[in-house]
GUSE-247765 format. One line per 2 residues: number of its first residue (from 0); for each residue x, y, z of C-alpha. Coordinates in pm, whole numbers. Example, Ala and Ser with C-alpha at 12.3 -4.5 7.8 and 13.67 -1.06 7.14 Angstrom:
<recs>
0> 1230:-450:780; 1367:-106:714
</recs>
This chain:
<recs>
0> 6864:3248:-703; 6800:2997:-981
2> 6520:2738:-945; 6610:2375:-878
4> 6521:2282:-1237; 6762:2535:-1394
6> 7045:2283:-1442; 6879:1953:-1350
8> 6690:1735:-1599; 6513:1531:-1330
10> 6391:1848:-1161; 6263:1972:-1498
12> 6053:1656:-1535; 5916:1696:-1182
14> 5833:2059:-1257; 5646:2010:-1584
16> 5450:1712:-1452; 5348:1908:-1144
18> 5230:2191:-1371; 5035:1950:-1592
20> 4879:1773:-1295; 4777:2105:-1140
22> 4623:2227:-1466; 4365:1946:-1470
24> 4185:2088:-1165; 4316:2446:-1147
26> 4105:2664:-1378; 4348:2955:-1347
28> 4649:2752:-1463; 4793:2863:-1798
30> 4868:2499:-1873; 4496:2417:-1854
32> 4433:2544:-2209; 4710:2433:-2447
34> 4709:2476:-2824; 4640:2144:-2999
36> 4777:2116:-3355; 4696:1838:-3598
38> 4758:1806:-3969; 4695:1590:-4274
40> 4895:1692:-4581; 4789:2054:-4654
42> 4511:2053:-4393; 4678:2200:-4084
44> 4461:2302:-3791; 4518:2436:-3442
46> 4288:2526:-3156; 4271:2567:-2780
48> 4161:2259:-2585; 4103:2200:-2215
50> 4340:1958:-2042; 4126:1698:-1865
52> 4382:1441:-1755; 4754:1420:-1684
54> 4897:1072:-1629; 5271:1059:-1566
56> 5283:682:-1511; 5143:621:-1859
58> 5287:934:-2030; 4937:1040:-2127
60> 4744:1365:-2165; 4373:1385:-2240
62> 4104:1625:-2359; 3740:1608:-2475
64> 3586:1693:-2812; 3277:1638:-3026
66> 3296:1331:-3251; 3161:1548:-3536
68> 3450:1796:-3505; 3684:1847:-3801
70> 3982:1741:-3591; 3843:1387:-3581
72> 3862:1346:-3960; 4218:1484:-3955
74> 4325:1248:-3676; 4171:954:-3859
76> 4419:1027:-4139; 4716:1121:-3920
78> 4722:1032:-3550; 5037:1238:-3484
80> 4980:1581:-3331; 5131:1841:-3102
82> 5033:2027:-2786; 5191:2360:-2693
84> 5175:2490:-2335; 5301:2826:-2210
86> 5296:2984:-1866; 5379:3354:-1879
88> 5442:3386:-1504; 5665:3080:-1484
90> 5825:3161:-1823; 5799:2795:-1919
92> 5700:2650:-2257; 5635:2286:-2339
94> 5614:2150:-2693; 5466:1803:-2668
96> 5458:1561:-2962; 5187:1299:-2923
98> 5012:1006:-3086; 4635:1038:-3054
100> 4378:773:-2971; 4014:859:-3050
102> 3768:721:-2795; 3396:727:-2871
104> 3128:516:-2703; 3372:294:-2513
106> 3481:242:-2151; 3712:546:-2161
108> 3432:779:-2270; 3184:620:-2027
110> 3414:698:-1736; 3474:1058:-1845
112> 3109:1121:-1937; 2996:1025:-1586
114> 3224:1300:-1451; 3103:1559:-1704
116> 2877:1814:-1536; 2525:1901:-1647
118> 2639:2250:-1756; 2904:2105:-1989
120> 2694:1833:-2149; 2492:2078:-2357
122> 2792:2126:-2591; 2729:1774:-2722
124> 2353:1821:-2769; 2358:2051:-3073
126> 2175:1930:-3383; 2446:2048:-3622
128> 2816:1960:-3601; 3071:2219:-3484
130> 3178:2438:-3776; 2847:2413:-3964
132> 2775:2727:-4171; 2489:2938:-4033
134> 2297:3228:-4189; 2279:3402:-3850
136> 2498:3437:-3541; 2430:3129:-3330
138> 2543:2919:-3035; 2411:2619:-3227
140> 2181:2543:-2936; 1804:2558:-2911
142> 1679:2803:-2647; 1616:2543:-2378
144> 1981:2434:-2401; 2101:2795:-2375
146> 1884:2832:-2065; 2005:2497:-1924
148> 1643:2384:-1934; 1714:2013:-1965
150> 1759:1726:-1722; 2061:1504:-1669
152> 1857:1224:-1821; 1790:1431:-2134
154> 2161:1520:-2151; 2244:1152:-2209
156> 2152:1211:-2575; 2483:1396:-2610
158> 2689:1092:-2515; 2701:967:-2876
160> 2895:1283:-2972; 3116:1296:-2662
162> 3472:1192:-2746; 3790:1158:-2544
164> 4123:1216:-2717; 4406:1038:-2540
166> 4746:1180:-2630; 5029:934:-2583
168> 5343:1144:-2534; 5629:1074:-2773
170> 5856:1364:-2677; 5860:1684:-2474
172> 6069:1993:-2542; 6112:2223:-2245
174> 6205:2592:-2262; 6266:2810:-1957
176> 6326:3181:-2015; 6571:3347:-1780
178> 6768:3673:-1798; 7084:3491:-1689
180> 7043:3246:-1978; 6755:3040:-2113
182> 6744:2664:-2067; 6612:2415:-2322
184> 6594:2038:-2303; 6436:1748:-2489
186> 6287:1434:-2338; 6240:1157:-2595
188> 6002:915:-2426; 5993:672:-2719
190> 6370:618:-2716; 6409:684:-2343
192> 6668:956:-2393; 6705:1312:-2272
194> 6940:1593:-2363; 7009:1962:-2324
196> 6953:2181:-2630; 7077:2527:-2723
198> 6780:2759:-2657
</recs>
């Protein structure tokens, strides 16, 4: 029996939003860790990020990063990027084209920082930026950070590096793999159009 979304565009939208919403809180969801790809001319970079927010009403996805990260300099030159999600069990892939908004030391980051746990804040407390060359293998953290030997008050120092990337969705391409026949569709949110595609 085929799922409800096999031949129904509205059901597809309901399905992928439910998967995105679930991924924000469900650590075992495959959609929780998409590949984020950004590029500026010949500088093309991709990495795994953690989905922190899914907002269907505003067509928005969100993740956190360090303001000193190389992706920030790329996004400052080209705000267009892509997120790729894949769930092996569901056999569903999403290719999401987005326009990125960099938030640092503003109301958006304040709200997210308050929700960031003590254990996670240490990532933003390193002296050197992510990607800095090191002579030895390193976490980049001094020993007291590795041992979580710091207070919530001391962790506030990391706020200056804490950054929220809001990804305004421009389009979503859906692919569902099925032995009977794959299904592919495109949802163009900018032009408010949707269509089936040949897989």
